[in-house]
C-alpha positions in Angstrom: 39.7 -39.4 0.4 41.3 -36.0 -0.2 41.2 -34.2 -3.5 44.2 -32.2 -4.8 44.6 -30.1 -7.9 46.2 -32.2 -10.6 45.9 -30.2 -13.9 45.2 -26.7 -15.1 43.6 -27.1 -18.5 43.3 -24.5 -21.4 41.1 -25.0 -24.3 43.0 -23.7 -27.4 42.9 -22.9 -31.0 46.7 -22.7 -31.3 47.9 -25.2 -28.7 51.7 -24.7 -29.3 51.4 -20.9 -29.2 49.5 -20.9 -25.9 51.7 -23.7 -24.3 54.8 -21.8 -25.4 53.6 -18.6 -23.8 52.8 -20.3 -20.5 56.1 -22.2 -20.7 58.0 -18.9 -20.9 55.7 -17.3 -18.3 56.3 -20.1 -15.8 59.8 -20.6 -16.9 59.2 -24.3 -17.3 59.6 -26.2 -20.6 56.9 -27.6 -22.6 57.0 -31.3 -22.3 58.6 -33.1 -25.3 55.5 -35.0 -26.4 53.7 -31.7 -27.4 51.7 -31.7 -30.8 49.5 -29.2 -32.4 46.5 -31.0 -30.7 47.8 -31.4 -27.1 50.7 -30.1 -25.0 51.7 -30.2 -21.3 54.0 -28.4 -19.0 55.2 -30.3 -15.8 53.1 -33.4 -16.5 55.6 -35.6 -14.7 56.3 -33.3 -11.8 54.0 -34.5 -9.0 55.0 -31.5 -6.7 53.1 -28.9 -8.8 49.9 -29.0 -10.9 50.4 -29.9 -14.5 49.3 -27.5 -17.3 47.5 -28.9 -20.2 46.6 -27.3 -23.5 44.1 -29.0 -25.7 42.9 -28.1 -29.1 39.1 -27.4 -29.3 37.0 -26.2 -32.3 35.2 -23.2 -30.9 36.8 -19.8 -30.1 36.9 -18.2 -26.8 33.8 -15.8 -26.5 33.4 -14.6 -23.0 35.2 -13.9 -19.8 36.7 -16.9 -18.0 34.7 -18.2 -15.2 37.9 -19.6 -13.5 41.3 -18.1 -13.9 44.8 -18.5 -12.4 46.3 -15.9 -10.0 50.1 -15.5 -10.1 52.4 -13.6 -7.6 55.8 -12.4 -8.0 58.4 -10.5 -6.0 58.2 -7.5 -8.4 54.7 -7.3 -9.9 55.5 -4.6 -12.4 58.6 -6.3 -13.7 56.6 -9.6 -14.2 53.9 -7.9 -15.9 56.5 -6.2 -18.3 58.0 -9.6 -18.8 54.7 -11.3 -19.5 53.8 -8.5 -22.0 57.0 -9.0 -23.8 56.0 -12.7 -24.1 52.7 -11.8 -25.8 50.3 -11.0 -22.9 48.1 -8.0 -22.8 47.2 -5.9 -19.8 43.5 -5.2 -19.6 42.8 -3.9 -16.0 44.3 -2.9 -12.7 42.6 -3.4 -9.3 43.2 -2.2 -5.8 40.8 -3.9 -3.4 40.9 -5.1 0.1 44.4 -3.9 0.5 45.6 -6.0 -2.5 46.7 -4.6 -5.9 46.7 -6.8 -8.9 46.6 -6.5 -12.7 44.4 -8.5 -15.0 46.2 -9.8 -18.2 45.3 -12.0 -21.0 47.4 -14.7 -22.8 47.7 -14.7 -26.6 44.3 -16.4 -26.9 42.6 -14.0 -24.5 42.5 -16.2 -21.4 42.5 -13.9 -18.4 44.9 -14.3 -15.5 45.9 -12.1 -12.6 49.3 -11.0 -11.4 49.8 -9.6 -7.8 52.8 -8.8 -5.6 54.0 -11.7 -3.5 
């Protein structure tokens, strides 16, 4: 048996706001069954992991223990686009010959953007 990544799941306070941010970031629409309690992106596309957004009662309090790393052809242009969508740039790193930026989505979930 071989495992594969099926879903990337975000616990959220405002499901639709976080799903809408990631939908715009990934340029992939929120699936039509979205509610204020649960939303998905690419749920019916087996060629990529689905993105799930689930309402939870508690707020995010600490740094994520797991995060997504994204790459783009023009890192700075992508970062500017993500900031326009509601992300916040929190750090820049240059280690092991790789440069990347740490950003947060509208609810503070960290993610990284690097040059492809």
